[in-house]
PDB file with one MODEL, atoms N, CA, C and O in Angstrom:
MODEL        1
ATOM      1  N   MET A   1      79.552 -66.998 124.598  1.00  0.00           N
ATOM      2  CA  MET A   1      79.488 -68.292 125.397  1.00  0.00           C
ATOM      3  C   MET A   1      80.990 -68.655 126.113  1.00  0.00           C
ATOM      4  O   MET A   1      81.124 -69.058 127.268  1.00  0.00           O
ATOM      5  N   ILE A   2      81.841 -68.466 125.355  1.00  0.00           N
ATOM      6  CA  ILE A   2      83.372 -68.624 125.930  1.00  0.00           C
ATOM      7  C   ILE A   2      83.437 -67.593 127.180  1.00  0.00           C
ATOM      8  O   ILE A   2      83.796 -67.855 128.327  1.00  0.00           O
ATOM      9  N   ALA A   3      83.032 -66.455 126.700  1.00  0.00           N
ATOM     10  CA  ALA A   3      83.307 -65.384 127.756  1.00  0.00           C
ATOM     11  C   ALA A   3      82.260 -65.698 128.977  1.00  0.00           C
ATOM     12  O   ALA A   3      82.591 -65.491 130.144  1.00  0.00           O
ATOM     13  N   ALA A   4      81.119 -66.154 128.661  1.00  0.00           N
ATOM     14  CA  ALA A   4      80.291 -66.441 129.890  1.00  0.00           C
ATOM     15  C   ALA A   4      81.055 -67.634 130.603  1.00  0.00           C
ATOM     16  O   ALA A   4      81.215 -67.562 131.822  1.00  0.00           O
ATOM     17  N   GLU A   5      81.437 -68.509 130.040  1.00  0.00           N
ATOM     18  CA  GLU A   5      82.182 -69.767 130.702  1.00  0.00           C
ATOM     19  C   GLU A   5      83.107 -69.217 131.699  1.00  0.00           C
ATOM     20  O   GLU A   5      83.052 -69.529 132.888  1.00  0.00           O
ATOM     21  N   ALA A   6      84.007 -68.349 131.176  1.00  0.00           N
ATOM     22  CA  ALA A   6      85.159 -67.785 131.781  1.00  0.00           C
ATOM     23  C   ALA A   6      84.977 -66.860 132.865  1.00  0.00           C
ATOM     24  O   ALA A   6      85.918 -66.720 133.647  1.00  0.00           O
ATOM     25  N   LEU A   7      83.709 -66.075 133.074  1.00  0.00           N
ATOM     26  CA  LEU A   7      83.358 -65.126 133.961  1.00  0.00           C
ATOM     27  C   LEU A   7      81.965 -65.494 135.090  1.00  0.00           C
ATOM     28  O   LEU A   7      81.841 -65.176 136.273  1.00  0.00           O
ATOM     29  N   SER A   8      81.234 -66.107 134.388  1.00  0.00           N
ATOM     30  CA  SER A   8      80.063 -66.521 135.280  1.00  0.00           C
ATOM     31  C   SER A   8      80.254 -67.797 136.258  1.00  0.00           C
ATOM     32  O   SER A   8      80.782 -68.861 135.936  1.00  0.00           O
ATOM     33  N   ILE A   9      79.721 -67.469 137.497  1.00  0.00           N
ATOM     34  CA  ILE A   9      79.879 -68.759 138.354  1.00  0.00           C
ATOM     35  C   ILE A   9      79.164 -69.848 137.924  1.00  0.00           C
ATOM     36  O   ILE A   9      79.247 -70.856 138.626  1.00  0.00           O
ATOM     37  N   ASN A  10      78.398 -69.893 136.818  1.00  0.00           N
ATOM     38  CA  ASN A  10      77.766 -71.148 136.257  1.00  0.00           C
ATOM     39  C   ASN A  10      78.848 -71.483 135.414  1.00  0.00           C
ATOM     40  O   ASN A  10      78.536 -72.448 134.717  1.00  0.00           O
ATOM     41  N   GLY A  11      79.858 -71.126 135.220  1.00  0.00           N
ATOM     42  CA  GLY A  11      80.893 -71.638 134.573  1.00  0.00           C
ATOM     43  C   GLY A  11      82.215 -71.898 135.257  1.00  0.00           C
ATOM     44  O   GLY A  11      82.194 -72.505 136.328  1.00  0.00           O
ATOM     45  N   ASP A  12      83.360 -71.498 134.741  1.00  0.00           N
ATOM     46  CA  ASP A  12      84.641 -71.411 135.497  1.00  0.00           C
ATOM     47  C   ASP A  12      84.935 -70.035 136.405  1.00  0.00           C
ATOM     48  O   ASP A  12      85.939 -70.030 137.117  1.00  0.00           O
ATOM     49  N   GLY A  13      84.153 -69.001 136.377  1.00  0.00           N
ATOM     50  CA  GLY A  13      84.012 -67.722 137.070  1.00  0.00           C
ATOM     51  C   GLY A  13      83.453 -67.698 138.354  1.00  0.00           C
ATOM     52  O   GLY A  13      82.976 -68.685 138.913  1.00  0.00           O
ATOM     53  N   GLY A  14      83.532 -66.250 138.950  1.00  0.00           N
ATOM     54  CA  GLY A  14      82.984 -66.449 140.019  1.00  0.00           C
ATOM     55  C   GLY A  14      81.878 -65.278 140.133  1.00  0.00           C
ATOM     56  O   GLY A  14      81.459 -64.978 141.251  1.00  0.00           O
ATOM     57  N   ASP A  15      81.455 -64.688 139.108  1.00  0.00           N
ATOM     58  CA  ASP A  15      80.634 -63.615 139.109  1.00  0.00           C
ATOM     59  C   ASP A  15      79.164 -64.116 139.039  1.00  0.00           C
ATOM     60  O   ASP A  15      78.850 -64.860 138.110  1.00  0.00           O
ATOM     61  N   VAL A  16      78.408 -63.811 139.810  1.00  0.00           N
ATOM     62  CA  VAL A  16      77.036 -64.108 140.258  1.00  0.00           C
ATOM     63  C   VAL A  16      76.028 -63.720 138.975  1.00  0.00           C
ATOM     64  O   VAL A  16      75.007 -64.304 138.613  1.00  0.00           O
ATOM     65  N   SER A  17      76.747 -62.393 138.348  1.00  0.00           N
ATOM     66  CA  SER A  17      75.781 -61.514 137.445  1.00  0.00           C
ATOM     67  C   SER A  17      76.829 -61.232 136.493  1.00  0.00           C
ATOM     68  O   SER A  17      77.362 -60.130 136.621  1.00  0.00           O
ATOM     69  N   ALA A  18      77.233 -61.964 135.591  1.00  0.00           N
ATOM     70  CA  ALA A  18      78.169 -61.681 134.529  1.00  0.00           C
ATOM     71  C   ALA A  18      77.695 -61.192 133.410  1.00  0.00           C
ATOM     72  O   ALA A  18      78.479 -60.950 132.492  1.00  0.00           O
ATOM     73  N   GLY A  19      76.330 -60.954 133.275  1.00  0.00           N
ATOM     74  CA  GLY A  19      75.726 -60.293 131.933  1.00  0.00           C
ATOM     75  C   GLY A  19      76.740 -59.102 131.194  1.00  0.00           C
ATOM     76  O   GLY A  19      77.431 -59.132 130.175  1.00  0.00           O
ATOM     77  N   GLY A  20      76.515 -58.205 132.072  1.00  0.00           N
ATOM     78  CA  GLY A  20      77.579 -57.018 131.626  1.00  0.00           C
ATOM     79  C   GLY A  20      78.888 -57.074 131.487  1.00  0.00           C
ATOM     80  O   GLY A  20      79.343 -56.303 130.642  1.00  0.00           O
ATOM     81  N   ALA A  21      79.689 -57.791 132.088  1.00  0.00           N
ATOM     82  CA  ALA A  21      81.046 -58.333 131.653  1.00  0.00           C
ATOM     83  C   ALA A  21      81.022 -59.136 130.342  1.00  0.00           C
ATOM     84  O   ALA A  21      81.892 -58.938 129.494  1.00  0.00           O
ATOM     85  N   VAL A  22      80.168 -59.921 130.182  1.00  0.00           N
ATOM     86  CA  VAL A  22      79.971 -61.107 128.956  1.00  0.00           C
ATOM     87  C   VAL A  22      80.088 -59.815 128.034  1.00  0.00           C
ATOM     88  O   VAL A  22      81.133 -59.578 127.430  1.00  0.00           O
ATOM     89  N   ASP A  23      79.039 -59.041 127.957  1.00  0.00           N
ATOM     90  CA  ASP A  23      78.570 -58.175 126.808  1.00  0.00           C
ATOM     91  C   ASP A  23      79.706 -57.339 126.267  1.00  0.00           C
ATOM     92  O   ASP A  23      79.935 -57.083 125.084  1.00  0.00           O
ATOM     93  N   ALA A  24      80.566 -56.850 127.641  1.00  0.00           N
ATOM     94  CA  ALA A  24      81.800 -56.132 127.076  1.00  0.00           C
ATOM     95  C   ALA A  24      82.734 -56.817 126.392  1.00  0.00           C
ATOM     96  O   ALA A  24      83.396 -56.203 125.556  1.00  0.00           O
ATOM     97  N   VAL A  25      82.953 -58.138 126.602  1.00  0.00           N
ATOM     98  CA  VAL A  25      84.216 -58.612 125.997  1.00  0.00           C
ATOM     99  C   VAL A  25      83.847 -59.917 124.931  1.00  0.00           C
ATOM    100  O   VAL A  25      84.777 -60.521 124.397  1.00  0.00           O
ATOM    101  N   TRP A  26      82.600 -60.253 124.699  1.00  0.00           N
ATOM    102  CA  TRP A  26      82.228 -61.370 123.953  1.00  0.00           C
ATOM    103  C   TRP A  26      82.785 -61.214 122.451  1.00  0.00           C
ATOM    104  O   TRP A  26      83.206 -62.168 121.797  1.00  0.00           O
ATOM    105  N   GLU A  27      82.736 -59.981 122.024  1.00  0.00           N
ATOM    106  CA  GLU A  27      83.202 -59.956 120.603  1.00  0.00           C
ATOM    107  C   GLU A  27      84.987 -60.456 120.455  1.00  0.00           C
ATOM    108  O   GLU A  27      85.509 -60.954 119.457  1.00  0.00           O
ATOM    109  N   GLN A  28      85.558 -60.179 121.595  1.00  0.00           N
ATOM    110  CA  GLN A  28      87.033 -60.485 121.839  1.00  0.00           C
ATOM    111  C   GLN A  28      87.235 -62.052 121.584  1.00  0.00           C
ATOM    112  O   GLN A  28      88.256 -62.573 121.134  1.00  0.00           O
ATOM    113  N   GLU A  29      85.984 -62.731 121.985  1.00  0.00           N
ATOM    114  CA  GLU A  29      86.177 -64.347 121.832  1.00  0.00           C
ATOM    115  C   GLU A  29      85.863 -65.021 120.619  1.00  0.00           C
ATOM    116  O   GLU A  29      86.032 -66.239 120.573  1.00  0.00           O
ATOM    117  N   ILE A  30      85.306 -64.226 119.348  1.00  0.00           N
ATOM    118  CA  ILE A  30      84.992 -64.732 118.335  1.00  0.00           C
ATOM    119  C   ILE A  30      86.010 -65.453 117.709  1.00  0.00           C
ATOM    120  O   ILE A  30      85.725 -66.572 117.284  1.00  0.00           O
ATOM    121  N   PRO A  31      87.357 -64.943 117.548  1.00  0.00           N
ATOM    122  CA  PRO A  31      88.448 -65.726 116.953  1.00  0.00           C
ATOM    123  C   PRO A  31      88.719 -67.209 117.658  1.00  0.00           C
ATOM    124  O   PRO A  31      89.084 -68.143 116.942  1.00  0.00           O
ATOM    125  N   ARG A  32      88.534 -67.385 119.044  1.00  0.00           N
ATOM    126  CA  ARG A  32      88.725 -68.626 119.549  1.00  0.00           C
ATOM    127  C   ARG A  32      87.543 -69.440 119.503  1.00  0.00           C
ATOM    128  O   ARG A  32      87.675 -70.660 119.609  1.00  0.00           O
ATOM    129  N   ALA A  33      86.291 -68.879 119.345  1.00  0.00           N
ATOM    130  CA  ALA A  33      84.811 -69.676 119.006  1.00  0.00           C
ATOM    131  C   ALA A  33      85.117 -70.107 117.289  1.00  0.00           C
ATOM    132  O   ALA A  33      84.637 -71.163 116.878  1.00  0.00           O
ATOM    133  N   THR A  34      85.668 -69.510 116.653  1.00  0.00           N
ATOM    134  CA  THR A  34      86.004 -69.765 115.087  1.00  0.00           C
ATOM    135  C   THR A  34      86.812 -70.864 115.468  1.00  0.00           C
ATOM    136  O   THR A  34      86.201 -71.925 115.345  1.00  0.00           O
ATOM    137  N   ALA A  35      87.990 -70.986 115.893  1.00  0.00           N
ATOM    138  CA  ALA A  35      88.944 -72.003 116.259  1.00  0.00           C
ATOM    139  C   ALA A  35      88.210 -73.400 116.539  1.00  0.00           C
ATOM    140  O   ALA A  35      88.452 -74.480 116.000  1.00  0.00           O
ATOM    141  N   VAL A  36      87.343 -73.133 117.425  1.00  0.00           N
ATOM    142  CA  VAL A  36      86.817 -74.336 117.886  1.00  0.00           C
ATOM    143  C   VAL A  36      85.650 -75.007 116.732  1.00  0.00           C
ATOM    144  O   VAL A  36      85.401 -76.206 116.616  1.00  0.00           O
ATOM    145  N   LEU A  37      85.149 -74.099 116.089  1.00  0.00           N
ATOM    146  CA  LEU A  37      84.306 -74.450 114.798  1.00  0.00           C
ATOM    147  C   LEU A  37      85.021 -75.042 113.989  1.00  0.00           C
ATOM    148  O   LEU A  37      84.514 -76.060 113.518  1.00  0.00           O
ATOM    149  N   ARG A  38      86.374 -74.690 113.528  1.00  0.00           N
ATOM    150  CA  ARG A  38      87.229 -75.354 112.704  1.00  0.00           C
ATOM    151  C   ARG A  38      87.719 -76.458 112.932  1.00  0.00           C
ATOM    152  O   ARG A  38      87.964 -77.244 112.017  1.00  0.00           O
ATOM    153  N   THR A  39      87.984 -76.759 114.347  1.00  0.00           N
ATOM    154  CA  THR A  39      88.221 -78.083 114.764  1.00  0.00           C
ATOM    155  C   THR A  39      87.306 -79.003 114.395  1.00  0.00           C
ATOM    156  O   THR A  39      87.503 -80.027 113.740  1.00  0.00           O
ATOM    157  N   LEU A  40      86.081 -78.504 114.943  1.00  0.00           N
ATOM    158  CA  LEU A  40      84.882 -79.707 114.599  1.00  0.00           C
ATOM    159  C   LEU A  40      84.573 -80.104 113.204  1.00  0.00           C
ATOM    160  O   LEU A  40      84.116 -81.199 112.879  1.00  0.00           O
ATOM    161  N   ARG A  41      84.869 -79.087 112.378  1.00  0.00           N
ATOM    162  CA  ARG A  41      84.591 -79.264 110.950  1.00  0.00           C
ATOM    163  C   ARG A  41      85.083 -80.733 110.388  1.00  0.00           C
ATOM    164  O   ARG A  41      84.322 -81.489 109.784  1.00  0.00           O
ATOM    165  N   GLU A  42      86.387 -81.013 110.656  1.00  0.00           N
ATOM    166  CA  GLU A  42      86.831 -82.447 110.555  1.00  0.00           C
ATOM    167  C   GLU A  42      86.583 -83.386 111.545  1.00  0.00           C
ATOM    168  O   GLU A  42      87.190 -83.237 112.605  1.00  0.00           O
ATOM    169  N   PRO A  43      85.565 -84.633 111.386  1.00  0.00           N
ATOM    170  CA  PRO A  43      85.361 -85.401 112.354  1.00  0.00           C
ATOM    171  C   PRO A  43      86.275 -86.418 112.726  1.00  0.00           C
ATOM    172  O   PRO A  43      86.774 -86.972 111.746  1.00  0.00           O
ATOM    173  N   THR A  44      86.634 -86.817 113.766  1.00  0.00           N
ATOM    174  CA  THR A  44      87.547 -87.992 114.391  1.00  0.00           C
ATOM    175  C   THR A  44      86.555 -88.890 113.973  1.00  0.00           C
ATOM    176  O   THR A  44      85.393 -88.641 113.652  1.00  0.00           O
ATOM    177  N   PRO A  45      87.319 -90.274 114.023  1.00  0.00           N
ATOM    178  CA  PRO A  45      86.651 -91.748 113.832  1.00  0.00           C
ATOM    179  C   PRO A  45      85.639 -91.928 114.740  1.00  0.00           C
ATOM    180  O   PRO A  45      84.559 -92.458 114.478  1.00  0.00           O
ATOM    181  N   GLU A  46      86.056 -91.393 116.053  1.00  0.00           N
ATOM    182  CA  GLU A  46      84.983 -92.024 116.883  1.00  0.00           C
ATOM    183  C   GLU A  46      83.957 -90.876 116.623  1.00  0.00           C
ATOM    184  O   GLU A  46      82.814 -91.317 116.749  1.00  0.00           O
ATOM    185  N   MET A  47      83.982 -89.598 116.313  1.00  0.00           N
ATOM    186  CA  MET A  47      82.851 -88.841 115.770  1.00  0.00           C
ATOM    187  C   MET A  47      82.021 -89.502 114.738  1.00  0.00           C
ATOM    188  O   MET A  47      80.828 -89.750 114.911  1.00  0.00           O
ATOM    189  N   VAL A  48      82.682 -89.782 113.662  1.00  0.00           N
ATOM    190  CA  VAL A  48      81.838 -90.516 112.658  1.00  0.00           C
ATOM    191  C   VAL A  48      81.224 -91.688 113.258  1.00  0.00           C
ATOM    192  O   VAL A  48      80.004 -91.722 113.093  1.00  0.00           O
ATOM    193  N   GLU A  49      81.706 -92.625 113.884  1.00  0.00           N
ATOM    194  CA  GLU A  49      81.281 -93.613 114.410  1.00  0.00           C
ATOM    195  C   GLU A  49      79.967 -93.337 115.396  1.00  0.00           C
ATOM    196  O   GLU A  49      78.992 -94.085 115.457  1.00  0.00           O
ATOM    197  N   ALA A  50      80.104 -92.391 115.981  1.00  0.00           N
ATOM    198  CA  ALA A  50      78.781 -91.863 116.789  1.00  0.00           C
ATOM    199  C   ALA A  50      77.855 -91.478 115.984  1.00  0.00           C
ATOM    200  O   ALA A  50      76.712 -91.899 116.160  1.00  0.00           O
ATOM    201  N   GLY A  51      78.210 -90.403 114.702  1.00  0.00           N
ATOM    202  CA  GLY A  51      77.170 -90.154 114.028  1.00  0.00           C
ATOM    203  C   GLY A  51      76.220 -91.197 113.185  1.00  0.00           C
ATOM    204  O   GLY A  51      75.004 -91.188 112.999  1.00  0.00           O
ATOM    205  N   ARG A  52      77.124 -91.990 112.801  1.00  0.00           N
ATOM    206  CA  ARG A  52      76.306 -93.219 112.271  1.00  0.00           C
ATOM    207  C   ARG A  52      75.583 -93.971 113.136  1.00  0.00           C
ATOM    208  O   ARG A  52      74.742 -94.652 112.550  1.00  0.00           O
ATOM    209  N   ALA A  53      75.599 -94.100 114.314  1.00  0.00           N
ATOM    210  CA  ALA A  53      75.004 -95.020 115.377  1.00  0.00           C
ATOM    211  C   ALA A  53      73.777 -93.980 115.550  1.00  0.00           C
ATOM    212  O   ALA A  53      72.644 -94.415 115.754  1.00  0.00           O
ATOM    213  N   ALA A  54      74.049 -92.532 115.457  1.00  0.00           N
ATOM    214  CA  ALA A  54      72.544 -91.941 115.706  1.00  0.00           C
ATOM    215  C   ALA A  54      71.714 -91.784 115.152  1.00  0.00           C
ATOM    216  O   ALA A  54      70.740 -91.169 115.585  1.00  0.00           O
ATOM    217  N   GLY A  55      71.815 -92.428 113.647  1.00  0.00           N
ATOM    218  CA  GLY A  55      70.733 -92.669 112.895  1.00  0.00           C
ATOM    219  C   GLY A  55      70.554 -91.490 111.812  1.00  0.00           C
ATOM    220  O   GLY A  55      71.569 -90.858 111.516  1.00  0.00           O
ATOM    221  N   GLY A  56      69.360 -91.159 111.215  1.00  0.00           N
ATOM    222  CA  GLY A  56      69.248 -90.244 110.129  1.00  0.00           C
ATOM    223  C   GLY A  56      69.060 -88.593 110.342  1.00  0.00           C
ATOM    224  O   GLY A  56      69.331 -87.746 109.491  1.00  0.00           O
ATOM    225  N   ASP A  57      68.662 -88.404 111.347  1.00  0.00           N
ATOM    226  CA  ASP A  57      68.267 -87.102 111.893  1.00  0.00           C
ATOM    227  C   ASP A  57      69.450 -86.158 112.182  1.00  0.00           C
ATOM    228  O   ASP A  57      70.017 -86.110 113.273  1.00  0.00           O
ATOM    229  N   PRO A  58      69.796 -85.351 111.022  1.00  0.00           N
ATOM    230  CA  PRO A  58      71.051 -84.314 111.250  1.00  0.00           C
ATOM    231  C   PRO A  58      71.167 -83.929 112.694  1.00  0.00           C
ATOM    232  O   PRO A  58      72.185 -84.281 113.290  1.00  0.00           O
ATOM    233  N   ALA A  59      70.338 -83.318 113.262  1.00  0.00           N
ATOM    234  CA  ALA A  59      70.391 -82.760 114.516  1.00  0.00           C
ATOM    235  C   ALA A  59      70.979 -83.870 115.522  1.00  0.00           C
ATOM    236  O   ALA A  59      71.789 -83.491 116.368  1.00  0.00           O
ATOM    237  N   GLN A  60      70.648 -85.082 115.473  1.00  0.00           N
ATOM    238  CA  GLN A  60      71.052 -86.137 116.365  1.00  0.00           C
ATOM    239  C   GLN A  60      72.424 -86.583 116.102  1.00  0.00           C
ATOM    240  O   GLN A  60      73.255 -86.904 116.951  1.00  0.00           O
ATOM    241  N   VAL A  61      72.587 -86.566 114.626  1.00  0.00           N
ATOM    242  CA  VAL A  61      73.990 -86.868 114.306  1.00  0.00           C
ATOM    243  C   VAL A  61      74.803 -85.915 114.697  1.00  0.00           C
ATOM    244  O   VAL A  61      75.839 -86.252 115.270  1.00  0.00           O
ATOM    245  N   TRP A  62      74.536 -84.602 114.491  1.00  0.00           N
ATOM    246  CA  TRP A  62      75.414 -83.548 115.118  1.00  0.00           C
ATOM    247  C   TRP A  62      75.667 -83.603 116.499  1.00  0.00           C
ATOM    248  O   TRP A  62      76.792 -83.369 116.941  1.00  0.00           O
ATOM    249  N   ASN A  63      74.598 -83.930 117.303  1.00  0.00           N
ATOM    250  CA  ASN A  63      74.684 -83.742 118.760  1.00  0.00           C
ATOM    251  C   ASN A  63      75.534 -84.726 119.193  1.00  0.00           C
ATOM    252  O   ASN A  63      76.358 -84.492 120.077  1.00  0.00           O
ATOM    253  N   ALA A  64      75.393 -86.164 118.495  1.00  0.00           N
ATOM    254  CA  ALA A  64      76.215 -87.327 118.862  1.00  0.00           C
ATOM    255  C   ALA A  64      77.608 -87.222 118.505  1.00  0.00           C
ATOM    256  O   ALA A  64      78.499 -87.598 119.267  1.00  0.00           O
ATOM    257  N   MET A  65      77.821 -86.722 117.369  1.00  0.00           N
ATOM    258  CA  MET A  65      79.164 -86.351 116.912  1.00  0.00           C
ATOM    259  C   MET A  65      80.387 -85.460 118.047  1.00  0.00           C
ATOM    260  O   MET A  65      81.508 -85.794 118.432  1.00  0.00           O
ATOM    261  N   VAL A  66      79.536 -84.213 118.321  1.00  0.00           N
ATOM    262  CA  VAL A  66      80.116 -83.197 119.210  1.00  0.00           C
ATOM    263  C   VAL A  66      80.384 -83.788 120.467  1.00  0.00           C
ATOM    264  O   VAL A  66      81.464 -83.695 121.050  1.00  0.00           O
ATOM    265  N   ARG A  67      79.011 -84.629 121.034  1.00  0.00           N
ATOM    266  CA  ARG A  67      79.513 -85.282 122.399  1.00  0.00           C
ATOM    267  C   ARG A  67      80.561 -86.274 122.379  1.00  0.00           C
ATOM    268  O   ARG A  67      81.309 -86.279 123.356  1.00  0.00           O
ATOM    269  N   ALA A  68      80.809 -87.294 121.266  1.00  0.00           N
ATOM    270  CA  ALA A  68      82.037 -87.950 120.847  1.00  0.00           C
ATOM    271  C   ALA A  68      83.477 -86.995 121.107  1.00  0.00           C
ATOM    272  O   ALA A  68      84.461 -87.243 121.804  1.00  0.00           O
ATOM    273  N   ALA A  69      83.179 -85.896 120.305  1.00  0.00           N
ATOM    274  CA  ALA A  69      84.474 -85.188 120.292  1.00  0.00           C
ATOM    275  C   ALA A  69      84.938 -84.701 121.884  1.00  0.00           C
ATOM    276  O   ALA A  69      86.104 -84.667 122.277  1.00  0.00           O
ATOM    277  N   ILE A  70      83.805 -84.359 122.641  1.00  0.00           N
ATOM    278  CA  ILE A  70      84.309 -83.878 123.755  1.00  0.00           C
ATOM    279  C   ILE A  70      84.398 -84.887 125.114  1.00  0.00           C
ATOM    280  O   ILE A  70      84.698 -84.568 126.264  1.00  0.00           O
ATOM    281  N   GLY A  71      84.006 -86.314 124.535  1.00  0.00           N
ATOM    282  CA  GLY A  71      83.970 -87.244 125.444  1.00  0.00           C
ATOM    283  C   GLY A  71      82.974 -87.397 126.545  1.00  0.00           C
ATOM    284  O   GLY A  71      83.166 -87.802 127.692  1.00  0.00           O
ATOM    285  N   GLN A  72      81.779 -86.961 125.925  1.00  0.00           N
ATOM    286  CA  GLN A  72      80.252 -86.583 126.840  1.00  0.00           C
ATOM    287  C   GLN A  72      79.438 -87.996 126.454  1.00  0.00           C
ATOM    288  O   GLN A  72      79.186 -88.285 125.284  1.00  0.00           O
ATOM    289  N   GLU A  73      79.072 -88.810 127.554  1.00  0.00           N
ATOM    290  CA  GLU A  73      77.961 -89.580 127.267  1.00  0.00           C
ATOM    291  C   GLU A  73      76.889 -88.734 126.746  1.00  0.00           C
ATOM    292  O   GLU A  73      76.811 -87.524 126.961  1.00  0.00           O
ATOM    293  N   GLU A  74      75.915 -89.547 125.921  1.00  0.00           N
ATOM    294  CA  GLU A  74      74.471 -89.169 125.436  1.00  0.00           C
ATOM    295  C   GLU A  74      73.705 -89.078 126.377  1.00  0.00           C
ATOM    296  O   GLU A  74      73.720 -89.955 127.240  1.00  0.00           O
ATOM    297  N   THR A  75      72.905 -88.084 126.453  1.00  0.00           N
ATOM    298  CA  THR A  75      71.895 -87.852 127.561  1.00  0.00           C
ATOM    299  C   THR A  75      70.525 -87.823 126.776  1.00  0.00           C
ATOM    300  O   THR A  75      70.506 -87.628 125.561  1.00  0.00           O
ATOM    301  N   VAL A  76      69.399 -88.022 127.507  1.00  0.00           N
ATOM    302  CA  VAL A  76      68.135 -88.209 127.029  1.00  0.00           C
ATOM    303  C   VAL A  76      67.228 -86.973 127.342  1.00  0.00           C
ATOM    304  O   VAL A  76      66.050 -86.966 126.984  1.00  0.00           O
TER     305      VAL A  76
ENDMDL
END
């Protein structure tokens, strides 16, 4: 996903068909993806509050917490 974001026109890149390029480099992005997950394992106060407000469904709680972490509004 990180490689696709960097390469694809749907992200920050300019390649209209980035599938082959993404396949070639995705394994190199695993350390960066792992770093992101390590960051998200400790919630900020805003994430905790968003999780509480989301209710009891773990998927909704996680979604709300991650959205709070990236400063994104809830979508329906």
